[in-house]
Backbone of each chain as nested JSON, in Angstrom:
{
  "chains": [
    {"id": "A", "residues": [
      {"number": 1, "name": "MET", "atoms": {"N": [38.275, 96.79, 233.925], "CA": [38.479, 98.263, 234.31], "C": [38.654, 99.259, 232.929]}},
      {"number": 2, "name": "LYS", "atoms": {"N": [39.627, 98.978, 231.965], "CA": [39.898, 99.585, 230.725], "C": [38.707, 99.483, 229.89]}},
      {"number": 3, "name": "ARG", "atoms": {"N": [37.961, 98.2, 230.003], "CA": [36.421, 98.367, 229.206], "C": [35.745, 98.976, 229.606]}},
      {"number": 4, "name": "ILE", "atoms": {"N": [35.567, 99.41, 230.95], "CA": [34.659, 100.433, 231.5], "C": [34.707, 101.621, 231.116]}},
      {"number": 5, "name": "VAL", "atoms": {"N": [36.088, 102.097, 230.947], "CA": [36.37, 103.402, 230.819], "C": [36.33, 103.908, 229.161]}},
      {"number": 6, "name": "THR", "atoms": {"N": [36.415, 102.687, 228.509], "CA": [36.346, 102.722, 227.128], "C": [34.757, 102.986, 226.577]}},
      {"number": 7, "name": "ALA", "atoms": {"N": [34.058, 102.098, 227.62], "CA": [32.61, 102.338, 227.259], "C": [32.017, 103.74, 227.935]}},
      {"number": 8, "name": "ALA", "atoms": {"N": [32.673, 104.162, 229.11], "CA": [32.097, 105.44, 229.429], "C": [32.507, 106.486, 228.199]}},
      {"number": 9, "name": "ILE", "atoms": {"N": [33.732, 106.367, 227.942], "CA": [34.074, 107.63, 226.874], "C": [33.071, 107.238, 225.752]}},
      {"number": 10, "name": "GLY", "atoms": {"N": [32.857, 106.208, 225.255], "CA": [31.924, 105.901, 224.242], "C": [30.552, 106.675, 224.355]}},
      {"number": 11, "name": "LEU", "atoms": {"N": [30.068, 106.394, 225.66], "CA": [28.822, 106.785, 226.007], "C": [28.722, 108.193, 225.938]}},
      {"number": 12, "name": "LEU", "atoms": {"N": [29.875, 109.032, 226.667], "CA": [29.744, 110.416, 226.726], "C": [29.927, 110.967, 225.01]}},
      {"number": 13, "name": "PHE", "atoms": {"N": [30.72, 110.125, 224.409], "CA": [30.848, 110.869, 222.812], "C": [29.249, 110.568, 222.484]}},
      {"number": 14, "name": "LEU", "atoms": {"N": [28.55, 109.662, 222.504], "CA": [27.236, 109.617, 222.098], "C": [26.202, 110.75, 222.659]}},
      {"number": 15, "name": "LEU", "atoms": {"N": [26.425, 110.97, 223.865], "CA": [25.514, 111.968, 224.646], "C": [25.974, 113.283, 224.067]}},
      {"number": 16, "name": "ASN", "atoms": {"N": [27.213, 113.562, 223.664], "CA": [27.672, 114.84, 223.25], "C": [27.21, 114.819, 221.968]}},
      {"number": 17, "name": "LEU", "atoms": {"N": [27.048, 114.041, 221.003], "CA": [26.671, 114.183, 219.789], "C": [25.05, 114.335, 219.438]}},
      {"number": 18, "name": "ALA", "atoms": {"N": [24.457, 113.441, 220.453], "CA": [23.016, 113.745, 220.775], "C": [22.51, 115.217, 221.24]}},
      {"number": 19, "name": "GLY", "atoms": {"N": [23.401, 115.82, 221.93], "CA": [22.972, 117.19, 222.412], "C": [23.454, 117.995, 221.212]}},
      {"number": 20, "name": "GLN", "atoms": {"N": [24.263, 117.743, 220.391], "CA": [24.881, 118.858, 219.457], "C": [23.759, 118.919, 218.289]}},
      {"number": 21, "name": "PHE", "atoms": {"N": [23.477, 117.996, 217.643], "CA": [22.837, 118.017, 216.418], "C": [21.402, 118.847, 216.533]}},
      {"number": 22, "name": "PRO", "atoms": {"N": [20.803, 118.721, 217.408], "CA": [19.311, 119.327, 217.43], "C": [20.011, 121.053, 217.389]}},
      {"number": 23, "name": "ALA", "atoms": {"N": [20.904, 121.223, 218.2], "CA": [21.385, 122.884, 218.426], "C": [21.662, 123.103, 217.078]}},
      {"number": 24, "name": "ALA", "atoms": {"N": [22.558, 122.233, 216.345], "CA": [23.072, 122.826, 215.074], "C": [22.043, 123.028, 214.046]}},
      {"number": 25, "name": "ALA", "atoms": {"N": [21.249, 122.437, 214.166], "CA": [19.94, 122.224, 213.316], "C": [19.206, 123.625, 213.343]}},
      {"number": 26, "name": "GLN", "atoms": {"N": [19.151, 123.892, 214.785], "CA": [18.364, 125.14, 214.924], "C": [19.256, 126.58, 214.562]}},
      {"number": 27, "name": "GLU", "atoms": {"N": [20.389, 126.554, 214.789], "CA": [21.346, 127.524, 214.511], "C": [21.299, 127.757, 213.061]}},
      {"number": 28, "name": "ASP", "atoms": {"N": [21.163, 126.791, 212.28], "CA": [20.941, 127.077, 210.58], "C": [19.936, 127.865, 210.372]}},
      {"number": 29, "name": "ALA", "atoms": {"N": [18.735, 127.902, 211.163], "CA": [17.738, 128.574, 210.805], "C": [17.928, 130.08, 210.778]}},
      {"number": 30, "name": "ILE", "atoms": {"N": [18.617, 130.56, 211.655], "CA": [18.937, 131.803, 211.925], "C": [20.467, 132.511, 211.243]}},
      {"number": 31, "name": "ALA", "atoms": {"N": [20.222, 133.684, 210.876], "CA": [21.53, 134.276, 210.439], "C": [22.633, 134.161, 211.417]}},
      {"number": 32, "name": "LYS", "atoms": {"N": [23.69, 133.693, 211.057], "CA": [24.798, 133.449, 212.016], "C": [25.789, 134.334, 211.878]}},
      {"number": 33, "name": "THR", "atoms": {"N": [26.26, 135.232, 212.947], "CA": [27.488, 136.068, 212.74], "C": [28.588, 135.136, 213.108]}},
      {"number": 34, "name": "THR", "atoms": {"N": [29.726, 135.548, 212.412], "CA": [31.081, 134.749, 212.358], "C": [31.761, 135.472, 213.39]}},
      {"number": 35, "name": "LEU", "atoms": {"N": [31.403, 136.493, 214.137], "CA": [32.027, 136.848, 215.239], "C": [32.074, 136.179, 216.4]}},
      {"number": 36, "name": "LYS", "atoms": {"N": [32.933, 136.011, 217.185], "CA": [32.66, 135.199, 218.27], "C": [33.894, 135.745, 219.371]}},
      {"number": 37, "name": "ALA", "atoms": {"N": [33.53, 135.216, 220.81], "CA": [34.244, 135.822, 221.899], "C": [35.999, 135.741, 221.495]}},
      {"number": 38, "name": "GLY", "atoms": {"N": [36.409, 136.966, 221.765], "CA": [37.723, 136.879, 221.576], "C": [37.986, 137.672, 220.2]}},
      {"number": 39, "name": "ASP", "atoms": {"N": [37.079, 138.005, 219.645], "CA": [37.375, 138.954, 218.228], "C": [37.321, 140.446, 218.657]}},
      {"number": 40, "name": "VAL", "atoms": {"N": [38.037, 141.061, 218.217], "CA": [37.874, 142.617, 218.067], "C": [36.426, 143.397, 217.79]}},
      {"number": 41, "name": "ALA", "atoms": {"N": [35.857, 143.998, 218.222], "CA": [34.438, 144.124, 217.864], "C": [34.729, 145.511, 216.922]}},
      {"number": 42, "name": "PRO", "atoms": {"N": [34.117, 145.375, 215.732], "CA": [34.171, 146.415, 214.822], "C": [33.658, 147.569, 215.402]}},
      {"number": 43, "name": "ASP", "atoms": {"N": [34.708, 148.602, 215.238], "CA": [34.21, 150.136, 215.568], "C": [33.16, 150.667, 214.68]}},
      {"number": 44, "name": "PHE", "atoms": {"N": [32.356, 151.766, 215.366], "CA": [31.382, 152.306, 214.628], "C": [31.197, 153.71, 215.427]}},
      {"number": 45, "name": "THR", "atoms": {"N": [30.554, 154.303, 214.428], "CA": [30.228, 155.652, 215.059], "C": [28.662, 155.976, 214.394]}},
      {"number": 46, "name": "LEU", "atoms": {"N": [27.567, 156.001, 215.278], "CA": [26.014, 156.164, 215.04], "C": [25.561, 157.213, 215.686]}},
      {"number": 47, "name": "LEU", "atoms": {"N": [24.321, 157.776, 215.154], "CA": [23.607, 158.82, 215.693], "C": [22.66, 158.308, 216.75]}},
      {"number": 48, "name": "SER", "atoms": {"N": [22.542, 158.78, 217.899], "CA": [21.521, 158.292, 219.033], "C": [20.23, 158.869, 218.866]}},
      {"number": 49, "name": "ASP", "atoms": {"N": [19.511, 158.655, 219.556], "CA": [18.111, 159.183, 219.734], "C": [18.224, 160.519, 220.09]}},
      {"number": 50, "name": "LYS", "atoms": {"N": [19.248, 161.132, 220.631], "CA": [19.136, 162.504, 220.841], "C": [20.281, 163.192, 219.924]}},
      {"number": 51, "name": "TRP", "atoms": {"N": [20.401, 162.605, 218.752], "CA": [21.178, 163.19, 217.821], "C": [22.575, 163.51, 218.216]}},
      {"number": 52, "name": "GLU", "atoms": {"N": [22.934, 162.517, 219.022], "CA": [24.408, 162.867, 219.48], "C": [25.362, 161.35, 218.839]}},
      {"number": 53, "name": "GLN", "atoms": {"N": [26.568, 161.828, 218.323], "CA": [27.154, 160.704, 217.724], "C": [27.889, 159.779, 218.968]}},
      {"number": 54, "name": "VAL", "atoms": {"N": [27.603, 158.597, 218.851], "CA": [28.199, 157.607, 219.65], "C": [29.179, 156.704, 219.171]}},
      {"number": 55, "name": "LYS", "atoms": {"N": [30.281, 156.646, 219.492], "CA": [31.324, 155.56, 219.057], "C": [31.662, 154.859, 219.934]}},
      {"number": 56, "name": "LEU", "atoms": {"N": [31.771, 153.444, 219.417], "CA": [32.016, 152.262, 220.178], "C": [33.417, 152.304, 220.974]}},
      {"number": 57, "name": "SER", "atoms": {"N": [34.504, 152.798, 220.301], "CA": [35.879, 153.039, 220.959], "C": [35.807, 153.986, 221.888]}},
      {"number": 58, "name": "ASP", "atoms": {"N": [34.903, 154.902, 222.175], "CA": [35.009, 155.816, 223.091], "C": [34.988, 155.221, 224.54]}},
      {"number": 59, "name": "PHE", "atoms": {"N": [34.278, 153.99, 224.504], "CA": [34.104, 153.486, 225.683], "C": [35.284, 152.452, 226.057]}},
      {"number": 60, "name": "ARG", "atoms": {"N": [36.362, 152.309, 225.111], "CA": [37.285, 151.523, 225.543], "C": [38.149, 152.043, 226.652]}},
      {"number": 61, "name": "GLY", "atoms": {"N": [38.356, 150.861, 227.506], "CA": [39.459, 151.496, 228.633], "C": [38.299, 151.794, 229.807]}},
      {"number": 62, "name": "LYS", "atoms": {"N": [37.118, 152.083, 229.474], "CA": [36.198, 152.595, 230.685], "C": [35.063, 151.698, 231.09]}},
      {"number": 63, "name": "LYS", "atoms": {"N": [34.392, 151.301, 229.96], "CA": [33.093, 150.485, 230.279], "C": [32.966, 149.362, 229.467]}},
      {"number": 64, "name": "ASN", "atoms": {"N": [32.317, 148.202, 229.736], "CA": [31.921, 147.299, 228.901], "C": [30.665, 147.502, 228.148]}},
      {"number": 65, "name": "VAL", "atoms": {"N": [30.543, 147.22, 227.05], "CA": [29.327, 147.533, 226.137], "C": [28.638, 146.36, 225.977]}},
      {"number": 66, "name": "ILE", "atoms": {"N": [27.391, 146.329, 226.076], "CA": [26.433, 145.628, 225.615], "C": [25.52, 146.23, 224.14]}},
      {"number": 67, "name": "LEU", "atoms": {"N": [25.989, 145.511, 223.305], "CA": [25.292, 145.825, 222.018], "C": [23.889, 145.114, 221.911]}},
      {"number": 68, "name": "ALA", "atoms": {"N": [22.691, 145.782, 222.069], "CA": [21.518, 145.08, 221.947], "C": [20.931, 145.395, 220.322]}},
      {"number": 69, "name": "PHE", "atoms": {"N": [21.123, 144.567, 219.384], "CA": [20.52, 144.701, 218.312], "C": [18.94, 144.424, 218.288]}},
      {"number": 70, "name": "TYR", "atoms": {"N": [18.077, 145.493, 217.827], "CA": [16.734, 145.068, 218.193], "C": [15.991, 145.171, 216.581]}},
      {"number": 71, "name": "VAL", "atoms": {"N": [14.923, 144.847, 216.471], "CA": [14.473, 144.845, 215.206], "C": [13.231, 145.824, 215.312]}},
      {"number": 72, "name": "LEU", "atoms": {"N": [13.106, 146.693, 214.364], "CA": [11.803, 147.626, 214.593], "C": [10.964, 147.978, 215.663]}},
      {"number": 73, "name": "ALA", "atoms": {"N": [11.621, 148.994, 216.326], "CA": [11.122, 149.484, 217.505], "C": [9.701, 149.581, 217.773]}},
      {"number": 74, "name": "PHE", "atoms": {"N": [8.852, 149.822, 216.842], "CA": [7.602, 149.995, 217.315], "C": [6.757, 148.745, 217.279]}},
      {"number": 75, "name": "THR", "atoms": {"N": [7.054, 147.815, 216.766], "CA": [6.576, 146.366, 216.965], "C": [6.875, 145.727, 218.009]}},
      {"number": 76, "name": "GLY", "atoms": {"N": [7.667, 146.159, 218.79], "CA": [7.943, 145.493, 220.032], "C": [8.785, 144.124, 220.121]}},
      {"number": 77, "name": "GLY", "atoms": {"N": [9.027, 143.931, 218.778], "CA": [9.457, 142.458, 218.327], "C": [11.123, 142.661, 218.647]}}
    ]},
    {"id": "B", "residues": [
      {"number": 1, "name": "MET", "atoms": {"N": [18.021, 147.525, 234.982], "CA": [19.013, 148.18, 234.416], "C": [20.075, 148.678, 235.451]}},
      {"number": 2, "name": "ALA", "atoms": {"N": [19.579, 148.963, 236.711], "CA": [20.664, 149.225, 237.814], "C": [21.626, 148.038, 237.821]}},
      {"number": 3, "name": "LYS", "atoms": {"N": [21.057, 146.864, 237.585], "CA": [21.91, 145.625, 237.547], "C": [23.307, 145.944, 236.67]}},
      {"number": 4, "name": "LEU", "atoms": {"N": [22.811, 146.291, 235.814], "CA": [23.836, 146.573, 234.585], "C": [25.049, 147.593, 235.133]}},
      {"number": 5, "name": "GLU", "atoms": {"N": [24.198, 148.936, 235.201], "CA": [25.29, 149.79, 235.964], "C": [26.222, 149.522, 237.042]}},
      {"number": 6, "name": "ASP", "atoms": {"N": [25.787, 148.82, 237.824], "CA": [26.687, 148.209, 238.751], "C": [27.827, 147.36, 238.424]}},
      {"number": 7, "name": "SER", "atoms": {"N": [27.722, 146.873, 237.166], "CA": [28.782, 145.721, 236.664], "C": [29.443, 146.788, 235.883]}},
      {"number": 8, "name": "ASP", "atoms": {"N": [29.485, 148.089, 235.88], "CA": [30.352, 148.945, 235.016], "C": [30.308, 148.797, 233.439]}},
      {"number": 9, "name": "THR", "atoms": {"N": [28.79, 148.824, 233.237], "CA": [28.565, 148.467, 231.748], "C": [27.596, 149.622, 231.309]}},
      {"number": 10, "name": "VAL", "atoms": {"N": [27.843, 149.799, 229.746], "CA": [26.605, 150.608, 229.205], "C": [26.111, 149.632, 228.349]}},
      {"number": 11, "name": "VAL", "atoms": {"N": [24.597, 149.965, 227.664], "CA": [23.912, 149.266, 226.906], "C": [23.804, 150.56, 225.693]}},
      {"number": 12, "name": "LEU", "atoms": {"N": [24.035, 149.866, 224.547], "CA": [23.628, 150.74, 223.31], "C": [22.645, 149.765, 222.782]}},
      {"number": 13, "name": "GLY", "atoms": {"N": [21.326, 150.458, 222.504], "CA": [20.512, 149.529, 221.573], "C": [20.628, 150.08, 220.059]}},
      {"number": 14, "name": "ILE", "atoms": {"N": [20.761, 149.152, 219.102], "CA": [21.073, 149.496, 217.677], "C": [19.711, 148.987, 216.83]}},
      {"number": 15, "name": "SER", "atoms": {"N": [19.324, 150.009, 215.831], "CA": [18.311, 149.562, 215.128], "C": [18.232, 150.342, 213.851]}},
      {"number": 16, "name": "ILE", "atoms": {"N": [17.635, 149.981, 212.739], "CA": [17.564, 150.632, 211.463], "C": [16.584, 151.84, 211.604]}},
      {"number": 17, "name": "ASP", "atoms": {"N": [16.028, 152.003, 212.679], "CA": [15.095, 153.092, 212.873], "C": [15.814, 154.531, 212.769]}},
      {"number": 18, "name": "SER", "atoms": {"N": [14.971, 155.606, 212.446], "CA": [15.72, 157.033, 212.436], "C": [15.855, 157.493, 213.912]}},
      {"number": 19, "name": "PRO", "atoms": {"N": [16.645, 158.4, 214.042], "CA": [16.952, 158.964, 215.618], "C": [15.393, 159.494, 215.772]}},
      {"number": 20, "name": "ALA", "atoms": {"N": [14.874, 160.059, 215.11], "CA": [13.13, 160.691, 215.554], "C": [12.556, 159.467, 216.016]}},
      {"number": 21, "name": "ALA", "atoms": {"N": [12.474, 158.372, 215.176], "CA": [11.701, 157.15, 215.931], "C": [12.204, 156.617, 216.8]}},
      {"number": 22, "name": "ASN", "atoms": {"N": [13.632, 156.601, 217.21], "CA": [14.304, 155.971, 218.261], "C": [14.065, 156.988, 219.541]}},
      {"number": 23, "name": "ALA", "atoms": {"N": [13.817, 157.976, 219.436], "CA": [13.584, 158.987, 220.25], "C": [11.968, 158.807, 220.97]}},
      {"number": 24, "name": "ALA", "atoms": {"N": [11.276, 158.668, 219.932], "CA": [9.929, 158.329, 220.28], "C": [9.77, 157.057, 220.957]}},
      {"number": 25, "name": "PHE", "atoms": {"N": [10.436, 156.053, 220.567], "CA": [10.403, 154.624, 221.037], "C": [11.233, 154.816, 222.521]}},
      {"number": 26, "name": "ALA", "atoms": {"N": [12.201, 155.538, 222.594], "CA": [12.714, 155.604, 224.12], "C": [11.767, 156.365, 225.07]}},
      {"number": 27, "name": "LYS", "atoms": {"N": [11.111, 157.446, 224.665], "CA": [9.948, 157.947, 225.217], "C": [8.893, 156.903, 225.811]}},
      {"number": 28, "name": "GLN", "atoms": {"N": [8.619, 156.23, 224.789], "CA": [7.405, 155.498, 224.88], "C": [7.627, 154.126, 226.041]}},
      {"number": 29, "name": "ILE", "atoms": {"N": [8.952, 153.692, 225.771], "CA": [9.264, 152.526, 226.822], "C": [10.196, 152.98, 227.851]}},
      {"number": 30, "name": "GLY", "atoms": {"N": [10.505, 154.374, 227.97], "CA": [11.273, 154.731, 229.126], "C": [12.547, 154.123, 229.35]}},
      {"number": 31, "name": "VAL", "atoms": {"N": [13.392, 154.062, 228.239], "CA": [14.679, 153.286, 228.241], "C": [15.803, 154.436, 228.654]}},
      {"number": 32, "name": "THR", "atoms": {"N": [16.654, 154.224, 229.377], "CA": [17.624, 155.256, 230.025], "C": [19.11, 154.996, 228.973]}},
      {"number": 33, "name": "PHE", "atoms": {"N": [19.092, 154.245, 228.206], "CA": [20.605, 153.888, 227.241], "C": [20.164, 154.521, 226.033]}},
      {"number": 34, "name": "PRO", "atoms": {"N": [21.126, 154.964, 225.385], "CA": [21.178, 155.33, 223.973], "C": [20.495, 154.424, 222.94]}},
      {"number": 35, "name": "LEU", "atoms": {"N": [19.66, 154.857, 221.976], "CA": [19.359, 154.223, 221.179], "C": [19.886, 154.758, 219.864]}},
      {"number": 36, "name": "LEU", "atoms": {"N": [20.678, 153.774, 219.092], "CA": [21.563, 154.245, 217.944], "C": [20.737, 153.889, 216.539]}},
      {"number": 37, "name": "SER", "atoms": {"N": [20.922, 154.879, 215.72], "CA": [20.277, 154.623, 214.353], "C": [21.432, 154.026, 213.405]}},
      {"number": 38, "name": "ASP", "atoms": {"N": [21.062, 152.724, 212.739], "CA": [22.062, 152.342, 211.756], "C": [21.176, 152.241, 210.615]}},
      {"number": 39, "name": "MET", "atoms": {"N": [20.598, 153.522, 210.031], "CA": [20.038, 153.464, 208.908], "C": [20.386, 152.914, 207.671]}},
      {"number": 40, "name": "ASN", "atoms": {"N": [21.684, 153.237, 207.276], "CA": [22.341, 152.47, 206.362], "C": [23.17, 151.03, 206.333]}},
      {"number": 41, "name": "LYS", "atoms": {"N": [22.656, 150.734, 207.564], "CA": [23.065, 149.178, 208.013], "C": [24.488, 149.0, 208.123]}},
      {"number": 42, "name": "LYS", "atoms": {"N": [25.241, 149.886, 208.145], "CA": [26.635, 149.778, 207.979], "C": [27.263, 148.639, 209.365]}},
      {"number": 43, "name": "VAL", "atoms": {"N": [26.545, 149.008, 210.412], "CA": [26.89, 148.003, 211.627], "C": [26.391, 146.814, 211.649]}},
      {"number": 44, "name": "LEU", "atoms": {"N": [25.215, 146.864, 211.295], "CA": [24.393, 145.45, 210.951], "C": [25.308, 144.535, 210.033]}},
      {"number": 45, "name": "THR", "atoms": {"N": [25.735, 145.345, 208.819], "CA": [26.612, 144.477, 207.875], "C": [27.965, 144.315, 208.452]}},
      {"number": 46, "name": "ALA", "atoms": {"N": [28.815, 145.116, 209.176], "CA": [29.905, 144.669, 209.886], "C": [29.867, 143.699, 210.781]}},
      {"number": 47, "name": "TYR", "atoms": {"N": [28.677, 143.491, 211.577], "CA": [28.437, 142.534, 212.655], "C": [27.906, 141.318, 211.905]}},
      {"number": 48, "name": "GLN", "atoms": {"N": [27.516, 141.284, 210.922], "CA": [26.94, 140.193, 210.184], "C": [25.637, 139.793, 210.473]}},
      {"number": 49, "name": "ILE", "atoms": {"N": [24.64, 140.75, 211.103], "CA": [23.478, 140.318, 211.691], "C": [22.239, 140.452, 210.559]}},
      {"number": 50, "name": "LEU", "atoms": {"N": [22.529, 141.029, 209.32], "CA": [21.473, 141.067, 208.494], "C": [21.094, 139.556, 208.032]}},
      {"number": 51, "name": "LYS", "atoms": {"N": [19.985, 139.221, 207.959], "CA": [19.429, 137.914, 207.373], "C": [18.557, 138.095, 206.116]}},
      {"number": 52, "name": "PRO", "atoms": {"N": [18.965, 137.595, 204.974], "CA": [18.084, 137.694, 203.902], "C": [17.107, 136.978, 203.859]}},
      {"number": 53, "name": "TYR", "atoms": {"N": [15.539, 137.653, 203.653], "CA": [14.595, 136.573, 203.304], "C": [14.131, 136.704, 201.981]}},
      {"number": 54, "name": "ASP", "atoms": {"N": [13.469, 135.939, 201.735], "CA": [12.673, 135.54, 200.258], "C": [11.366, 135.009, 200.572]}},
      {"number": 55, "name": "VAL", "atoms": {"N": [10.34, 136.154, 200.388], "CA": [9.155, 135.466, 200.749], "C": [8.307, 135.528, 199.401]}},
      {"number": 56, "name": "LYS", "atoms": {"N": [8.108, 134.457, 198.666], "CA": [7.517, 134.361, 197.379], "C": [8.197, 135.366, 196.526]}},
      {"number": 57, "name": "GLY", "atoms": {"N": [9.44, 135.305, 196.285], "CA": [10.162, 136.042, 195.417], "C": [10.348, 137.748, 195.832]}},
      {"number": 58, "name": "ASP", "atoms": {"N": [9.695, 138.034, 196.969], "CA": [10.075, 139.247, 197.316], "C": [11.16, 139.236, 198.545]}},
      {"number": 59, "name": "LYS", "atoms": {"N": [12.224, 140.079, 198.15], "CA": [13.292, 139.652, 198.695], "C": [13.525, 140.961, 199.674]}},
      {"number": 60, "name": "PHE", "atoms": {"N": [14.021, 140.778, 200.906], "CA": [14.304, 141.889, 201.899], "C": [15.435, 141.366, 202.981]}},
      {"number": 61, "name": "GLU", "atoms": {"N": [16.019, 142.33, 203.513], "CA": [16.998, 141.895, 204.553], "C": [16.378, 142.481, 205.801]}},
      {"number": 62, "name": "TRP", "atoms": {"N": [16.577, 141.568, 206.907], "CA": [16.104, 141.869, 207.921], "C": [17.138, 141.491, 209.19]}},
      {"number": 63, "name": "ALA", "atoms": {"N": [17.003, 142.234, 210.222], "CA": [18.206, 142.299, 211.39], "C": [17.926, 140.874, 212.253]}},
      {"number": 64, "name": "GLN", "atoms": {"N": [18.819, 140.16, 212.522], "CA": [18.395, 139.313, 213.579], "C": [18.589, 139.88, 214.897]}},
      {"number": 65, "name": "ARG", "atoms": {"N": [17.8, 139.398, 215.778], "CA": [17.866, 139.899, 217.209], "C": [19.291, 139.496, 217.746]}},
      {"number": 66, "name": "THR", "atoms": {"N": [20.073, 140.232, 218.354], "CA": [21.416, 139.821, 218.565], "C": [21.74, 140.808, 219.74]}},
      {"number": 67, "name": "THR", "atoms": {"N": [22.531, 140.131, 220.852], "CA": [23.135, 140.821, 221.992], "C": [24.793, 140.309, 221.962]}},
      {"number": 68, "name": "ILE", "atoms": {"N": [25.346, 141.513, 221.883], "CA": [26.884, 141.168, 221.848], "C": [27.609, 141.99, 222.981]}},
      {"number": 69, "name": "VAL", "atoms": {"N": [28.37, 141.416, 223.962], "CA": [29.143, 142.073, 224.968], "C": [30.283, 142.125, 224.386]}},
      {"number": 70, "name": "VAL", "atoms": {"N": [30.653, 143.376, 224.604], "CA": [32.316, 143.889, 224.277], "C": [32.864, 144.31, 225.505]}},
      {"number": 71, "name": "ASP", "atoms": {"N": [34.02, 143.847, 225.897], "CA": [34.6, 144.345, 227.149], "C": [35.215, 145.613, 227.069]}},
      {"number": 72, "name": "LYS", "atoms": {"N": [36.121, 145.96, 228.051], "CA": [36.915, 147.411, 227.952], "C": [38.048, 147.35, 227.011]}},
      {"number": 73, "name": "GLU", "atoms": {"N": [38.459, 146.409, 226.509], "CA": [39.487, 146.157, 225.672], "C": [39.014, 146.233, 224.157]}},
      {"number": 74, "name": "GLY", "atoms": {"N": [37.758, 146.337, 224.114], "CA": [37.129, 146.339, 222.622], "C": [36.892, 145.161, 222.189]}},
      {"number": 75, "name": "LYS", "atoms": {"N": [37.133, 143.864, 222.903], "CA": [36.933, 142.676, 222.481], "C": [35.654, 141.854, 222.926]}},
      {"number": 76, "name": "ILE", "atoms": {"N": [35.133, 141.204, 221.845], "CA": [33.949, 140.519, 222.132], "C": [33.943, 139.576, 223.155]}},
      {"number": 77, "name": "GLN", "atoms": {"N": [33.012, 139.524, 223.979], "CA": [33.067, 138.429, 225.292], "C": [31.908, 137.538, 225.107]}},
      {"number": 78, "name": "HIS", "atoms": {"N": [30.749, 137.813, 224.649], "CA": [29.685, 136.9, 224.389], "C": [28.81, 137.471, 223.236]}},
      {"number": 79, "name": "VAL", "atoms": {"N": [28.359, 136.399, 222.472], "CA": [27.427, 136.642, 221.205], "C": [26.305, 135.836, 221.527]}},
      {"number": 80, "name": "GLU", "atoms": {"N": [24.977, 136.455, 221.489], "CA": [23.611, 135.636, 221.675], "C": [22.944, 136.205, 220.429]}},
      {"number": 81, "name": "GLN", "atoms": {"N": [22.324, 135.176, 219.704], "CA": [21.403, 135.478, 218.744], "C": [20.14, 134.515, 218.802]}},
      {"number": 82, "name": "GLY", "atoms": {"N": [19.302, 135.158, 218.164], "CA": [17.98, 134.468, 218.145], "C": [16.926, 134.711, 219.273]}},
      {"number": 83, "name": "ASP", "atoms": {"N": [16.093, 133.918, 219.6], "CA": [15.059, 134.261, 220.656], "C": [15.68, 134.499, 221.953]}},
      {"number": 84, "name": "SER", "atoms": {"N": [16.649, 133.695, 222.223], "CA": [17.244, 133.863, 223.669], "C": [17.829, 135.289, 223.879]}},
      {"number": 85, "name": "ALA", "atoms": {"N": [18.174, 135.838, 222.617], "CA": [18.67, 137.285, 222.938], "C": [17.595, 138.315, 223.354]}},
      {"number": 86, "name": "VAL", "atoms": {"N": [16.483, 138.027, 223.458], "CA": [15.676, 138.593, 224.042], "C": [15.783, 138.834, 225.457]}},
      {"number": 87, "name": "ASP", "atoms": {"N": [16.216, 137.803, 226.075], "CA": [16.406, 137.758, 227.714], "C": [17.823, 138.311, 227.961]}},
      {"number": 88, "name": "PRO", "atoms": {"N": [18.06, 139.269, 228.565], "CA": [19.218, 140.016, 228.946], "C": [20.197, 139.316, 230.098]}},
      {"number": 89, "name": "ASN", "atoms": {"N": [19.349, 138.235, 230.506], "CA": [19.899, 137.9, 231.73], "C": [21.35, 137.466, 231.519]}},
      {"number": 90, "name": "SER", "atoms": {"N": [21.531, 136.723, 230.494], "CA": [23.061, 135.982, 230.157], "C": [23.998, 137.101, 230.071]}},
      {"number": 91, "name": "ALA", "atoms": {"N": [23.532, 137.936, 229.122], "CA": [24.492, 139.141, 228.883], "C": [24.722, 140.101, 230.394]}},
      {"number": 92, "name": "VAL", "atoms": {"N": [23.957, 139.984, 231.142], "CA": [24.301, 140.57, 232.431], "C": [25.242, 139.754, 233.368]}},
      {"number": 93, "name": "SER", "atoms": {"N": [25.026, 138.591, 233.049], "CA": [25.84, 137.549, 234.132], "C": [27.272, 137.8, 233.472]}},
      {"number": 94, "name": "VAL", "atoms": {"N": [27.527, 137.768, 232.095], "CA": [28.698, 137.889, 231.504], "C": [29.389, 139.254, 232.115]}},
      {"number": 95, "name": "CYS", "atoms": {"N": [28.664, 140.371, 232.254], "CA": [29.192, 141.83, 232.601], "C": [29.5, 141.5, 234.003]}},
      {"number": 96, "name": "THR", "atoms": {"N": [28.665, 140.907, 234.703], "CA": [28.844, 141.165, 236.297], "C": [30.23, 140.211, 236.371]}},
      {"number": 97, "name": "GLY", "atoms": {"N": [30.577, 139.2, 235.606], "CA": [31.701, 138.369, 235.613], "C": [32.936, 139.124, 235.268]}},
      {"number": 98, "name": "LEU", "atoms": {"N": [32.619, 140.064, 234.168], "CA": [33.699, 140.766, 233.892], "C": [34.377, 141.777, 234.697]}},
      {"number": 99, "name": "HIS", "atoms": {"N": [33.13, 142.419, 235.555], "CA": [33.237, 143.326, 236.773], "C": [34.308, 142.73, 237.71]}},
      {"number": 100, "name": "LYS", "atoms": {"N": [33.744, 141.374, 238.068], "CA": [34.57, 140.756, 239.326], "C": [35.903, 140.561, 238.932]}},
      {"number": 101, "name": "LYS", "atoms": {"N": [36.325, 140.2, 237.643], "CA": [37.573, 140.047, 237.083], "C": [38.518, 141.224, 236.931]}},
      {"number": 102, "name": "HIS", "atoms": {"N": [37.73, 142.364, 236.85], "CA": [38.489, 143.698, 236.779], "C": [38.715, 144.14, 238.306]}},
      {"number": 103, "name": "ALA", "atoms": {"N": [37.85, 143.679, 239.108], "CA": [37.789, 144.197, 240.396], "C": [39.038, 143.513, 241.188]}},
      {"number": 104, "name": "SER", "atoms": {"N": [39.134, 142.113, 241.028], "CA": [39.9, 141.533, 241.766], "C": [41.413, 141.81, 241.488]}}
    ]}
  ]
}
């Protein structure tokens, strides 16, 4: 029984490794922000398309905010 | 987008385009959420989204497409980068989850 458990743990470990490496290699290819879940989002104030100032902290306590960073509007990319 | 509003969430688009270019873009694709101009790249820098490129010695920086979900406490809940960030469904599901958490 003990041997089966050890083998099972070993197998899980191997599967885990196999799953992780390709993902890690892929992530290296893109700029990786070090920000992660749980971090405080850096505050900012930016001009909107209507020339209004929009401040991230204005939404605090009111709304969840999705920040969608996109590249070059007119390329559609 | 109605799906997002249901979950008590606003969307902010951020790019390095000028407000005038963003206004034209908003009109063109009919977005209802604000498009913000980060012309001096201060937010892109703060969020570490700029990626330096070197194409045959011609160096430039480009923003990486990224979706970040910030909760009501100002904390980051979800970070998605790269091609998968084009698909907003995972960000939507995070927000729906947050909404449920707050509602209960």
